[in-house]
All heavy atoms as TSV, in Angstrom:
chain	resi	resn	atom	element	x	y	z
A	1	MET	N	N	13.993	17.239	7.047
A	1	MET	CA	C	14.325	15.997	6.315
A	1	MET	C	C	13.513	15.873	4.989
A	1	MET	O	O	12.336	16.190	4.953
A	1	MET	CB	C	13.843	14.739	7.280
A	1	MET	CG	C	13.847	13.381	6.459
A	1	MET	SD	S	13.424	12.033	7.479
A	1	MET	CE	C	12.082	12.452	8.448
A	2	LYS	N	N	14.343	15.766	3.926
A	2	LYS	CA	C	13.736	15.739	2.578
A	2	LYS	C	C	13.035	14.248	2.345
A	2	LYS	O	O	13.611	13.302	2.710
A	2	LYS	CB	C	14.797	15.937	1.501
A	2	LYS	CG	C	15.318	17.410	1.620
A	2	LYS	CD	C	14.417	18.380	1.028
A	2	LYS	CE	C	15.040	19.740	1.065
A	2	LYS	NZ	N	14.165	20.753	0.497
A	3	GLY	N	N	12.077	14.304	1.723
A	3	GLY	CA	C	11.322	13.101	1.327
A	3	GLY	C	C	11.183	12.938	-0.112
A	3	GLY	O	O	11.898	13.504	-0.973
A	4	GLY	N	N	10.098	12.301	-0.563
A	4	GLY	CA	C	9.853	12.024	-1.972
A	4	GLY	C	C	9.690	13.343	-2.727
A	4	GLY	O	O	9.133	14.235	-2.304
A	5	ASN	N	N	10.372	13.234	-3.948
A	5	ASN	CA	C	10.284	14.431	-4.939
A	5	ASN	C	C	10.751	15.770	-4.289
A	5	ASN	O	O	10.360	16.806	-4.648
A	5	ASN	CB	C	8.815	14.636	-5.431
A	5	ASN	CG	C	8.349	13.410	-6.120
A	5	ASN	OD1	O	9.166	12.773	-6.809
A	5	ASN	ND2	N	7.146	13.121	-6.077
A	6	GLY	N	N	11.712	15.680	-3.374
A	6	GLY	CA	C	12.293	16.937	-2.836
A	6	GLY	C	C	11.460	17.550	-1.794
A	6	GLY	O	O	11.703	18.739	-1.451
A	7	VAL	N	N	10.500	16.950	-1.274
A	7	VAL	CA	C	9.588	17.591	-0.329
A	7	VAL	C	C	10.314	17.601	1.126
A	7	VAL	O	O	10.798	16.499	1.470
A	7	VAL	CB	C	8.262	16.791	-0.194
A	7	VAL	CG1	C	7.426	17.295	0.975
A	7	VAL	CG2	C	7.529	16.861	-1.492
A	8	ASP	N	N	10.246	18.725	1.807
A	8	ASP	CA	C	10.761	18.844	3.115
A	8	ASP	C	C	9.611	18.376	4.060
A	8	ASP	O	O	8.659	19.152	4.235
A	8	ASP	CB	C	11.146	20.207	3.357
A	8	ASP	CG	C	11.708	20.502	4.816
A	8	ASP	OD1	O	11.305	19.735	5.765
A	8	ASP	OD2	O	12.530	21.428	4.943
A	9	ARG	N	N	9.820	17.150	4.554
A	9	ARG	CA	C	8.557	16.524	5.308
A	9	ARG	C	C	8.319	17.403	6.561
A	9	ARG	O	O	7.178	17.483	6.968
A	9	ARG	CB	C	9.042	15.142	5.691
A	9	ARG	CG	C	9.042	14.191	4.547
A	9	ARG	CD	C	9.359	12.739	4.925
A	9	ARG	NE	N	9.402	11.928	3.804
A	9	ARG	CZ	C	9.003	10.683	3.867
A	9	ARG	NH1	N	8.425	10.140	4.957
A	9	ARG	NH2	N	9.131	9.898	2.697
A	10	GLU	N	N	9.309	17.923	7.208
A	10	GLU	CA	C	8.998	18.705	8.394
A	10	GLU	C	C	8.256	19.902	8.089
A	10	GLU	O	O	7.296	20.270	8.811
A	10	GLU	CB	C	10.390	19.036	9.159
A	10	GLU	CG	C	11.067	17.732	9.704
A	10	GLU	CD	C	12.434	18.133	10.424
A	10	GLU	OE1	O	12.606	19.274	10.779
A	10	GLU	OE2	O	13.180	17.138	10.482
A	11	LYS	N	N	8.628	20.644	7.045
A	11	LYS	CA	C	8.005	21.854	6.692
A	11	LYS	C	C	6.559	21.604	6.192
A	11	LYS	O	O	5.588	22.226	6.608
A	11	LYS	CB	C	8.707	22.641	5.489
A	11	LYS	CG	C	7.915	23.812	5.020
A	11	LYS	CD	C	8.556	24.396	3.808
A	11	LYS	CE	C	7.778	25.502	3.211
A	11	LYS	NZ	N	6.974	25.245	2.056
A	12	MET	N	N	6.353	20.392	5.486
A	12	MET	CA	C	5.092	20.042	4.939
A	12	MET	C	C	4.170	19.769	6.160
A	12	MET	O	O	3.033	20.289	6.198
A	12	MET	CB	C	5.225	18.783	4.069
A	12	MET	CG	C	3.914	18.202	3.692
A	12	MET	SD	S	4.108	16.468	3.020
A	12	MET	CE	C	4.410	15.504	4.538
A	13	ALA	N	N	4.650	19.091	7.108
A	13	ALA	CA	C	3.817	18.657	8.264
A	13	ALA	C	C	3.385	19.905	9.035
A	13	ALA	O	O	2.260	20.036	9.447
A	13	ALA	CB	C	4.618	17.652	9.145
A	14	GLN	N	N	4.353	20.828	9.306
A	14	GLN	CA	C	4.068	22.052	10.054
A	14	GLN	C	C	2.962	22.872	9.410
A	14	GLN	O	O	2.034	23.367	9.844
A	14	GLN	CB	C	5.301	22.738	10.271
A	14	GLN	CG	C	5.126	24.038	11.054
A	14	GLN	CD	C	6.472	24.774	11.274
A	14	GLN	OE1	O	7.363	24.781	10.349
A	14	GLN	NE2	N	6.665	25.310	12.428
A	15	VAL	N	N	3.166	22.943	7.993
A	15	VAL	CA	C	2.269	23.885	7.144
A	15	VAL	C	C	0.884	23.209	7.155
A	15	VAL	O	O	-0.141	23.923	7.259
A	15	VAL	CB	C	2.762	24.106	5.713
A	15	VAL	CG1	C	1.721	24.697	4.891
A	15	VAL	CG2	C	4.112	24.863	5.772
A	16	LEU	N	N	0.756	21.847	6.985
A	16	LEU	CA	C	-0.453	21.260	6.917
A	16	LEU	C	C	-1.312	21.355	8.261
A	16	LEU	O	O	-2.469	21.723	8.269
A	16	LEU	CB	C	-0.352	19.728	6.586
A	16	LEU	CG	C	0.078	19.429	5.123
A	16	LEU	CD1	C	0.254	17.999	4.969
A	16	LEU	CD2	C	-1.009	19.868	4.212
A	17	ARG	N	N	-0.463	21.198	9.325
A	17	ARG	CA	C	-1.242	21.339	10.707
A	17	ARG	C	C	-1.681	22.815	10.891
A	17	ARG	O	O	-2.839	23.031	11.304
A	17	ARG	CB	C	-0.262	21.089	11.819
A	17	ARG	CG	C	-0.050	19.528	12.056
A	17	ARG	CD	C	0.810	19.280	13.411
A	17	ARG	NE	N	2.119	19.949	13.326
A	17	ARG	CZ	C	3.186	19.387	12.904
A	17	ARG	NH1	N	3.122	18.165	12.338
A	17	ARG	NH2	N	4.249	20.034	12.958
A	18	SER	N	N	-0.950	23.789	10.454
A	18	SER	CA	C	-1.201	25.137	10.663
A	18	SER	C	C	-2.418	25.541	9.862
A	18	SER	O	O	-3.328	26.167	10.332
A	18	SER	CB	C	0.007	26.029	10.333
A	18	SER	OG	O	-0.378	27.308	10.408
A	19	LEU	N	N	-2.439	25.096	8.566
A	19	LEU	CA	C	-3.608	25.469	7.808
A	19	LEU	C	C	-4.864	24.777	8.187
A	19	LEU	O	O	-5.905	25.414	8.181
A	19	LEU	CB	C	-3.274	24.997	6.341
A	19	LEU	CG	C	-2.199	25.796	5.487
A	19	LEU	CD1	C	-1.975	25.051	4.167
A	19	LEU	CD2	C	-2.638	27.259	5.299
A	20	ARG	N	N	-4.769	23.646	8.651
A	20	ARG	CA	C	-5.980	22.853	9.128
A	20	ARG	C	C	-6.513	23.522	10.431
A	20	ARG	O	O	-7.735	23.799	10.508
A	20	ARG	CB	C	-5.658	21.456	9.423
A	20	ARG	CG	C	-6.820	20.639	10.003
A	20	ARG	CD	C	-6.531	19.205	10.265
A	20	ARG	NE	N	-5.446	18.950	11.132
A	20	ARG	CZ	C	-5.454	19.112	12.448
A	20	ARG	NH1	N	-6.593	19.380	13.041
A	20	ARG	NH2	N	-4.376	18.864	13.242
A	21	ARG	N	N	-5.608	23.902	11.298
A	21	ARG	CA	C	-6.041	24.584	12.527
A	21	ARG	C	C	-6.640	25.938	12.244
A	21	ARG	O	O	-7.631	26.349	12.956
A	21	ARG	CB	C	-4.842	24.617	13.512
A	21	ARG	CG	C	-4.440	23.285	14.138
A	21	ARG	CD	C	-3.273	23.310	14.881
A	21	ARG	NE	N	-3.011	21.938	15.444
A	21	ARG	CZ	C	-1.801	21.662	15.925
A	21	ARG	NH1	N	-0.783	22.523	15.966
A	21	ARG	NH2	N	-1.609	20.407	16.343
A	22	GLU	N	N	-6.045	26.697	11.273
A	22	GLU	CA	C	-6.692	27.943	10.935
A	22	GLU	C	C	-8.068	27.819	10.456
A	22	GLU	O	O	-8.883	28.671	10.718
A	22	GLU	CB	C	-5.715	28.621	9.829
A	22	GLU	CG	C	-4.482	29.191	10.239
A	22	GLU	CD	C	-3.683	29.772	9.083
A	22	GLU	OE1	O	-4.283	29.971	7.915
A	22	GLU	OE2	O	-2.505	29.854	9.274
A	23	LYS	N	N	-8.376	26.748	9.792
A	23	LYS	CA	C	-9.761	26.504	9.274
A	23	LYS	C	C	-10.673	25.890	10.297
A	23	LYS	O	O	-11.860	25.753	10.134
A	23	LYS	CB	C	-9.722	25.652	8.010
A	23	LYS	CG	C	-9.242	26.384	6.705
A	23	LYS	CD	C	-9.422	25.508	5.591
A	23	LYS	CE	C	-10.811	25.533	5.020
A	23	LYS	NZ	N	-11.138	24.945	3.776
A	24	GLY	N	N	-10.055	25.607	11.390
A	24	GLY	CA	C	-10.834	24.947	12.499
A	24	GLY	C	C	-11.348	23.570	12.132
A	24	GLY	O	O	-12.473	23.169	12.560
A	25	GLU	N	N	-10.693	22.827	11.345
A	25	GLU	CA	C	-11.122	21.457	10.897
A	25	GLU	C	C	-10.337	20.387	11.579
A	25	GLU	O	O	-9.161	20.554	12.013
A	25	GLU	CB	C	-10.891	21.326	9.435
A	25	GLU	CG	C	-11.775	22.233	8.570
A	25	GLU	CD	C	-11.446	22.130	7.051
A	25	GLU	OE1	O	-10.283	22.041	6.635
A	25	GLU	OE2	O	-12.380	22.152	6.351
A	26	THR	N	N	-10.911	19.214	11.679
A	26	THR	CA	C	-10.241	17.973	12.109
A	26	THR	C	C	-9.467	17.325	10.974
A	26	THR	O	O	-9.791	17.665	9.774
A	26	THR	CB	C	-11.228	17.046	12.614
A	26	THR	OG1	O	-12.049	16.472	11.596
A	26	THR	CG2	C	-12.042	17.608	13.750
A	27	GLN	N	N	-8.570	16.483	11.298
A	27	GLN	CA	C	-7.864	15.763	10.149
A	27	GLN	C	C	-8.909	14.896	9.337
A	27	GLN	O	O	-8.794	14.812	8.191
A	27	GLN	CB	C	-6.892	14.759	10.814
A	27	GLN	CG	C	-5.655	15.555	11.452
A	27	GLN	CD	C	-4.627	14.520	11.994
A	27	GLN	OE1	O	-4.980	13.358	12.352
A	27	GLN	NE2	N	-3.449	15.015	12.194
A	28	ALA	N	N	-9.903	14.348	10.030
A	28	ALA	CA	C	-10.898	13.542	9.364
A	28	ALA	C	C	-11.695	14.456	8.379
A	28	ALA	O	O	-12.082	13.986	7.252
A	28	ALA	CB	C	-11.877	12.917	10.425
A	29	GLU	N	N	-11.965	15.630	8.792
A	29	GLU	CA	C	-12.712	16.585	7.831
A	29	GLU	C	C	-11.919	16.882	6.654
A	29	GLU	O	O	-12.538	16.899	5.575
A	29	GLU	CB	C	-13.170	17.767	8.629
A	29	GLU	CG	C	-14.238	17.707	9.616
A	29	GLU	CD	C	-14.464	18.810	10.513
A	29	GLU	OE1	O	-13.612	19.625	10.725
A	29	GLU	OE2	O	-15.558	18.910	11.063
A	30	VAL	N	N	-10.772	17.189	6.851
A	30	VAL	CA	C	-9.844	17.418	5.560
A	30	VAL	C	C	-9.691	16.272	4.693
A	30	VAL	O	O	-9.918	16.300	3.564
A	30	VAL	CB	C	-8.454	17.942	6.087
A	30	VAL	CG1	C	-7.511	18.190	4.887
A	30	VAL	CG2	C	-8.501	19.188	6.931
A	31	ALA	N	N	-9.494	15.100	5.339
A	31	ALA	CA	C	-9.341	13.912	4.554
A	31	ALA	C	C	-10.609	13.621	3.802
A	31	ALA	O	O	-10.504	13.185	2.643
A	31	ALA	CB	C	-9.080	12.697	5.560
A	32	LYS	N	N	-11.727	13.756	4.359
A	32	LYS	CA	C	-13.022	13.440	3.682
A	32	LYS	C	C	-13.144	14.334	2.524
A	32	LYS	O	O	-13.518	13.984	1.437
A	32	LYS	CB	C	-14.163	13.561	4.595
A	32	LYS	CG	C	-15.431	13.166	4.001
A	32	LYS	CD	C	-16.619	13.293	5.005
A	32	LYS	CE	C	-17.927	12.916	4.323
A	32	LYS	NZ	N	-19.118	12.944	5.201
A	33	SER	N	N	-12.902	15.744	2.751
A	33	SER	CA	C	-12.988	16.643	1.665
A	33	SER	C	C	-12.028	16.390	0.520
A	33	SER	O	O	-12.405	16.544	-0.642
A	33	SER	CB	C	-12.637	18.088	2.251
A	33	SER	OG	O	-12.573	18.955	1.185
A	34	VAL	N	N	-10.893	15.912	0.813
A	34	VAL	CA	C	-9.856	15.615	-0.219
A	34	VAL	C	C	-10.099	14.198	-0.808
A	34	VAL	O	O	-9.605	13.916	-2.009
A	34	VAL	CB	C	-8.469	15.744	0.405
A	34	VAL	CG1	C	-7.399	15.216	-0.537
A	34	VAL	CG2	C	-8.143	17.076	0.867
A	35	GLY	N	N	-10.817	13.319	-0.176
A	35	GLY	CA	C	-11.050	12.072	-0.709
A	35	GLY	C	C	-10.009	11.002	-0.403
A	35	GLY	O	O	-9.789	10.048	-1.126
A	36	ILE	N	N	-9.396	11.164	0.807
A	36	ILE	CA	C	-8.354	10.181	1.271
A	36	ILE	C	C	-8.808	9.691	2.700
A	36	ILE	O	O	-9.752	10.284	3.325
A	36	ILE	CB	C	-6.919	10.756	1.323
A	36	ILE	CG1	C	-6.979	11.977	2.227
A	36	ILE	CG2	C	-6.575	11.155	-0.084
A	36	ILE	CD1	C	-5.603	12.589	2.359
A	37	SER	N	N	-8.126	8.790	3.192
A	37	SER	CA	C	-8.409	8.282	4.576
A	37	SER	C	C	-7.820	9.160	5.572
A	37	SER	O	O	-6.830	9.911	5.312
A	37	SER	CB	C	-7.803	6.843	4.797
A	37	SER	OG	O	-6.402	6.950	4.782
A	38	ALA	N	N	-8.429	9.190	6.712
A	38	ALA	CA	C	-8.024	10.089	7.795
A	38	ALA	C	C	-6.523	9.686	8.249
A	38	ALA	O	O	-5.799	10.436	8.581
A	38	ALA	CB	C	-9.032	10.041	9.059
A	39	SER	N	N	-6.297	8.324	8.279
A	39	SER	CA	C	-4.991	7.824	8.664
A	39	SER	C	C	-3.889	8.314	7.624
A	39	SER	O	O	-2.847	8.643	8.039
A	39	SER	CB	C	-4.916	6.312	8.794
A	39	SER	OG	O	-5.259	5.733	7.589
A	40	ALA	N	N	-4.302	8.333	6.392
A	40	ALA	CA	C	-3.301	8.850	5.325
A	40	ALA	C	C	-2.916	10.313	5.673
A	40	ALA	O	O	-1.870	10.748	5.707
A	40	ALA	CB	C	-3.744	8.663	3.974
A	41	TYR	N	N	-4.074	11.128	5.894
A	41	TYR	CA	C	-3.767	12.595	6.077
A	41	TYR	C	C	-3.004	12.745	7.398
A	41	TYR	O	O	-2.076	13.623	7.409
A	41	TYR	CB	C	-5.140	13.313	6.224
A	41	TYR	CG	C	-4.887	14.811	6.326
A	41	TYR	CD1	C	-4.561	15.506	5.244
A	41	TYR	CD2	C	-4.895	15.348	7.626
A	41	TYR	CE1	C	-4.258	16.909	5.393
A	41	TYR	CE2	C	-4.674	16.760	7.826
A	41	TYR	CZ	C	-4.305	17.530	6.648
A	41	TYR	OH	O	-3.939	18.784	6.790
A	42	ALA	N	N	-3.325	12.000	8.333
A	42	ALA	CA	C	-2.529	12.074	9.710
A	42	ALA	C	C	-1.079	11.789	9.495
A	42	ALA	O	O	-0.193	12.532	10.054
A	42	ALA	CB	C	-3.163	11.042	10.744
A	43	MET	N	N	-0.705	10.848	8.532
A	43	MET	CA	C	0.680	10.621	8.312
A	43	MET	C	C	1.344	11.774	7.580
A	43	MET	O	O	2.540	12.010	7.644
A	43	MET	CB	C	0.764	9.320	7.541
A	43	MET	CG	C	0.592	8.078	8.344
A	43	MET	SD	S	0.955	6.576	7.479
A	43	MET	CE	C	-0.641	6.129	6.754
A	44	TYR	N	N	0.539	12.506	6.764
A	44	TYR	CA	C	1.099	13.647	6.098
A	44	TYR	C	C	1.443	14.707	7.146
A	44	TYR	O	O	2.450	15.446	7.035
A	44	TYR	CB	C	0.220	14.253	5.129
A	44	TYR	CG	C	-0.312	13.302	4.006
A	44	TYR	CD1	C	-1.468	13.449	3.360
A	44	TYR	CD2	C	0.534	12.157	3.596
A	44	TYR	CE1	C	-1.902	12.551	2.439
A	44	TYR	CE2	C	0.072	11.292	2.677
A	44	TYR	CZ	C	-1.100	11.491	2.058
A	44	TYR	OH	O	-1.592	10.593	1.055
A	45	GLU	N	N	0.638	14.965	8.169
A	45	GLU	CA	C	0.841	15.935	9.160
A	45	GLU	C	C	1.871	15.531	10.110
A	45	GLU	O	O	2.415	16.434	10.766
A	45	GLU	CB	C	-0.542	16.124	9.967
A	45	GLU	CG	C	-1.454	17.102	9.308
A	45	GLU	CD	C	-2.414	17.723	10.278
A	45	GLU	OE1	O	-2.261	17.576	11.492
A	45	GLU	OE2	O	-3.436	18.383	9.803
A	46	THR	N	N	2.323	14.369	10.204
A	46	THR	CA	C	3.456	14.015	11.062
A	46	THR	C	C	4.754	13.815	10.252
A	46	THR	O	O	5.782	13.696	10.815
A	46	THR	CB	C	3.206	12.606	11.701
A	46	THR	OG1	O	3.090	11.556	10.739
A	46	THR	CG2	C	1.973	12.622	12.703
A	47	GLY	N	N	4.615	13.892	8.863
A	47	GLY	CA	C	5.820	13.797	7.949
A	47	GLY	C	C	6.225	12.399	7.735
A	47	GLY	O	O	7.219	12.197	7.144
A	48	GLU	N	N	5.402	11.483	8.247
A	48	GLU	CA	C	5.695	10.055	7.994
A	48	GLU	C	C	5.584	9.608	6.581
A	48	GLU	O	O	6.310	8.833	6.110
A	48	GLU	CB	C	4.744	9.235	8.915
A	48	GLU	CG	C	5.067	7.715	8.929
A	48	GLU	CD	C	4.073	7.007	9.904
A	48	GLU	OE1	O	3.591	7.619	10.760
A	48	GLU	OE2	O	3.961	5.785	9.696
A	49	ARG	N	N	4.676	10.296	5.846
A	49	ARG	CA	C	4.468	10.028	4.395
A	49	ARG	C	C	4.336	11.376	3.579
A	49	ARG	O	O	3.966	12.290	4.176
A	49	ARG	CB	C	3.261	9.156	4.254
A	49	ARG	CG	C	3.340	7.758	4.557
A	49	ARG	CD	C	2.126	7.005	4.193
A	49	ARG	NE	N	2.520	5.743	3.510
A	49	ARG	CZ	C	1.649	4.924	3.148
A	49	ARG	NH1	N	0.464	5.118	3.256
A	49	ARG	NH2	N	2.064	3.891	2.584
A	50	VAL	N	N	4.670	11.305	2.318
A	50	VAL	CA	C	4.408	12.399	1.512
A	50	VAL	C	C	3.343	11.918	0.439
A	50	VAL	O	O	3.337	10.775	-0.155
A	50	VAL	CB	C	5.706	12.710	0.650
A	50	VAL	CG1	C	5.501	13.814	-0.341
A	50	VAL	CG2	C	6.810	13.161	1.739
A	51	PRO	N	N	2.346	12.781	0.289
A	51	PRO	CA	C	1.284	12.448	-0.619
A	51	PRO	C	C	1.729	12.374	-2.137
A	51	PRO	O	O	2.694	12.997	-2.542
A	51	PRO	CB	C	0.215	13.549	-0.446
A	51	PRO	CG	C	0.887	14.641	0.094
A	51	PRO	CD	C	2.122	14.154	0.813
A	52	ARG	N	N	0.952	11.518	-2.825
A	52	ARG	CA	C	1.156	11.423	-4.363
A	52	ARG	C	C	0.854	12.867	-4.908
A	52	ARG	O	O	0.239	13.673	-4.355
A	52	ARG	CB	C	0.179	10.434	-5.048
A	52	ARG	CG	C	0.211	9.054	-4.562
A	52	ARG	CD	C	-0.685	8.194	-5.277
A	52	ARG	NE	N	-1.920	8.770	-5.486
A	52	ARG	CZ	C	-3.037	8.470	-4.803
A	52	ARG	NH1	N	-3.087	7.507	-3.899
A	52	ARG	NH2	N	-4.270	9.021	-5.117
A	53	ASP	N	N	1.332	13.169	-6.113
A	53	ASP	CA	C	1.129	14.359	-6.720
A	53	ASP	C	C	-0.323	14.890	-6.891
A	53	ASP	O	O	-0.629	16.008	-6.594
A	53	ASP	CB	C	1.883	14.536	-8.059
A	53	ASP	CG	C	3.328	14.553	-7.989
A	53	ASP	OD1	O	3.889	14.751	-6.933
A	53	ASP	OD2	O	4.030	14.284	-9.091
A	54	ASP	N	N	-1.171	13.863	-7.219
A	54	ASP	CA	C	-2.574	14.250	-7.378
A	54	ASP	C	C	-3.228	14.673	-6.073
A	54	ASP	O	O	-4.125	15.405	-5.964
A	54	ASP	CB	C	-3.380	13.059	-8.038
A	54	ASP	CG	C	-3.401	11.790	-7.260
A	54	ASP	OD1	O	-2.351	11.421	-6.753
A	54	ASP	OD2	O	-4.418	11.152	-7.248
A	55	VAL	N	N	-2.797	13.990	-4.986
A	55	VAL	CA	C	-3.378	14.331	-3.700
A	55	VAL	C	C	-2.734	15.603	-3.188
A	55	VAL	O	O	-3.533	16.408	-2.542
A	55	VAL	CB	C	-2.952	13.135	-2.641
A	55	VAL	CG1	C	-3.377	13.529	-1.286
A	55	VAL	CG2	C	-3.604	11.833	-3.089
A	56	LYS	N	N	-1.533	15.918	-3.571
A	56	LYS	CA	C	-1.009	17.284	-3.230
A	56	LYS	C	C	-1.818	18.358	-3.866
A	56	LYS	O	O	-2.135	19.353	-3.140
A	56	LYS	CB	C	0.429	17.323	-3.732
A	56	LYS	CG	C	1.497	16.570	-2.965
A	56	LYS	CD	C	2.870	16.848	-3.706
A	56	LYS	CE	C	3.807	15.859	-3.103
A	56	LYS	NZ	N	5.031	15.750	-4.003
A	57	VAL	N	N	-2.342	18.174	-5.106
A	57	VAL	CA	C	-3.119	19.183	-5.756
A	57	VAL	C	C	-4.474	19.321	-5.024
A	57	VAL	O	O	-4.881	20.425	-4.810
A	57	VAL	CB	C	-3.357	18.768	-7.214
A	57	VAL	CG1	C	-4.353	19.714	-7.854
A	57	VAL	CG2	C	-2.018	18.858	-8.068
A	58	MET	N	N	-5.065	18.200	-4.641
A	58	MET	CA	C	-6.383	18.246	-3.925
A	58	MET	C	C	-6.192	18.919	-2.568
A	58	MET	O	O	-7.131	19.724	-2.166
A	58	MET	CB	C	-6.932	16.813	-3.786
A	58	MET	CG	C	-7.402	16.290	-5.189
A	58	MET	SD	S	-8.271	14.674	-5.037
A	58	MET	CE	C	-6.845	13.630	-4.416
A	59	ILE	N	N	-5.187	18.632	-1.877
A	59	ILE	CA	C	-4.968	19.285	-0.531
A	59	ILE	C	C	-4.742	20.783	-0.661
A	59	ILE	O	O	-5.264	21.651	0.005
A	59	ILE	CB	C	-3.761	18.601	0.206
A	59	ILE	CG1	C	-4.165	17.192	0.639
A	59	ILE	CG2	C	-3.411	19.479	1.379
A	59	ILE	CD1	C	-2.969	16.393	1.172
A	60	ALA	N	N	-4.000	21.217	-1.696
A	60	ALA	CA	C	-3.688	22.590	-1.996
A	60	ALA	C	C	-4.976	23.290	-2.326
A	60	ALA	O	O	-5.255	24.429	-1.837
A	60	ALA	CB	C	-2.633	22.788	-3.142
A	61	LYS	N	N	-5.819	22.717	-3.177
A	61	LYS	CA	C	-7.064	23.308	-3.497
A	61	LYS	C	C	-8.014	23.443	-2.234
A	61	LYS	O	O	-8.662	24.480	-2.108
A	61	LYS	CB	C	-7.890	22.461	-4.588
A	61	LYS	CG	C	-7.229	22.594	-5.962
A	61	LYS	CD	C	-8.030	21.790	-6.909
A	61	LYS	CE	C	-7.398	22.016	-8.365
A	61	LYS	NZ	N	-8.181	21.150	-9.304
A	62	HIS	N	N	-7.990	22.405	-1.405
A	62	HIS	CA	C	-8.809	22.450	-0.206
A	62	HIS	C	C	-8.519	23.675	0.659
A	62	HIS	O	O	-9.208	24.401	1.192
A	62	HIS	CB	C	-8.717	21.206	0.610
A	62	HIS	CG	C	-9.341	21.241	1.909
A	62	HIS	ND1	N	-10.663	20.943	2.088
A	62	HIS	CD2	C	-8.884	21.427	3.217
A	62	HIS	CE1	C	-11.091	21.051	3.323
A	62	HIS	NE2	N	-9.953	21.427	3.950
A	63	PHE	N	N	-7.152	23.977	0.708
A	63	PHE	CA	C	-6.615	25.147	1.636
A	63	PHE	C	C	-6.403	26.393	0.796
A	63	PHE	O	O	-6.072	27.286	1.455
A	63	PHE	CB	C	-5.376	24.739	2.274
A	63	PHE	CG	C	-5.510	23.649	3.379
A	63	PHE	CD1	C	-4.900	22.468	3.251
A	63	PHE	CD2	C	-6.312	23.902	4.492
A	63	PHE	CE1	C	-5.052	21.462	4.331
A	63	PHE	CE2	C	-6.527	22.920	5.453
A	63	PHE	CZ	C	-5.833	21.677	5.330
A	64	ASN	N	N	-6.827	26.363	-0.489
A	64	ASN	CA	C	-6.723	27.581	-1.448
A	64	ASN	C	C	-5.231	28.081	-1.299
A	64	ASN	O	O	-5.064	29.276	-1.152
A	64	ASN	CB	C	-7.714	28.642	-0.942
A	64	ASN	CG	C	-7.985	29.696	-1.963
A	64	ASN	OD1	O	-7.825	29.410	-3.221
A	64	ASN	ND2	N	-8.249	30.933	-1.650
A	65	ARG	N	N	-4.321	27.183	-1.485
A	65	ARG	CA	C	-2.940	27.493	-1.549
A	65	ARG	C	C	-2.279	26.813	-2.767
A	65	ARG	O	O	-2.888	25.979	-3.305
A	65	ARG	CB	C	-2.185	27.003	-0.246
A	65	ARG	CG	C	-2.704	27.616	0.985
A	65	ARG	CD	C	-2.104	29.048	1.169
A	65	ARG	NE	N	-2.203	29.559	2.569
A	65	ARG	CZ	C	-3.331	30.092	3.049
A	65	ARG	NH1	N	-4.480	30.109	2.418
A	65	ARG	NH2	N	-3.202	30.612	4.298
A	66	SER	N	N	-1.105	27.247	-3.022
A	66	SER	CA	C	-0.308	26.587	-4.085
A	66	SER	C	C	0.290	25.250	-3.581
A	66	SER	O	O	0.650	25.166	-2.433
A	66	SER	CB	C	0.770	27.469	-4.681
A	66	SER	OG	O	1.789	27.615	-3.806
A	67	VAL	N	N	0.503	24.343	-4.478
A	67	VAL	CA	C	1.213	23.110	-4.087
A	67	VAL	C	C	2.586	23.514	-3.517
A	67	VAL	O	O	3.062	22.964	-2.566
A	67	VAL	CB	C	1.312	22.105	-5.244
A	67	VAL	CG1	C	2.298	20.979	-4.997
A	67	VAL	CG2	C	-0.106	21.670	-5.657
A	68	LYS	N	N	3.176	24.417	-4.216
A	68	LYS	CA	C	4.660	24.760	-3.825
A	68	LYS	C	C	4.626	25.375	-2.471
A	68	LYS	O	O	5.563	25.130	-1.727
A	68	LYS	CB	C	5.149	25.761	-4.907
A	68	LYS	CG	C	6.535	26.198	-4.626
A	68	LYS	CD	C	7.127	27.204	-5.658
A	68	LYS	CE	C	8.550	27.514	-5.338
A	68	LYS	NZ	N	9.072	28.528	-6.376
A	69	GLY	N	N	3.716	26.246	-2.190
A	69	GLY	CA	C	3.473	26.839	-0.842
A	69	GLY	C	C	3.331	25.962	0.298
A	69	GLY	O	O	3.820	26.146	1.451
A	70	ILE	N	N	2.867	24.700	0.056
A	70	ILE	CA	C	2.648	23.780	1.114
A	70	ILE	C	C	3.694	22.673	1.183
A	70	ILE	O	O	4.263	22.353	2.163
A	70	ILE	CB	C	1.262	22.980	0.871
A	70	ILE	CG1	C	0.093	24.002	0.997
A	70	ILE	CG2	C	1.180	21.854	1.887
A	70	ILE	CD1	C	-1.205	23.430	0.724
A	71	PHE	N	N	4.054	22.157	0.003
A	71	PHE	CA	C	5.015	21.037	-0.034
A	71	PHE	C	C	6.529	21.227	-0.410
A	71	PHE	O	O	7.303	20.379	-0.259
A	71	PHE	CB	C	4.380	20.012	-1.066
A	71	PHE	CG	C	3.014	19.560	-0.620
A	71	PHE	CD1	C	1.878	20.106	-1.270
A	71	PHE	CD2	C	2.937	18.612	0.380
A	71	PHE	CE1	C	0.650	19.591	-0.793
A	71	PHE	CE2	C	1.626	18.176	0.778
A	71	PHE	CZ	C	0.563	18.666	0.240
A	72	PHE	N	N	6.769	22.489	-0.950
A	72	PHE	CA	C	8.167	22.728	-1.254
A	72	PHE	C	C	8.762	24.042	-0.774
A	72	PHE	O	O	8.029	24.866	-0.313
A	72	PHE	CB	C	8.241	22.814	-2.828
A	72	PHE	CG	C	7.863	21.480	-3.469
A	72	PHE	CD1	C	6.622	21.376	-3.957
A	72	PHE	CD2	C	8.810	20.444	-3.496
A	72	PHE	CE1	C	6.204	20.146	-4.559
A	72	PHE	CE2	C	8.336	19.194	-4.088
A	72	PHE	CZ	C	7.068	19.049	-4.656
């Protein structure tokens, strides 16, 4: 399912979960590192919401990945 700005929400959710689990982090740890609420991050991992562009960049930096590789 495509979401805001052409983001495939299902792919985004799957990639975010996978990257977080690879690092052995909780949703709360990722959220704190990125500077967002744990509930907001949880919604990204379920595909319920798509982050703003600035948050996409912060998440990509956290996981040392490109924005395109996670969200598109």
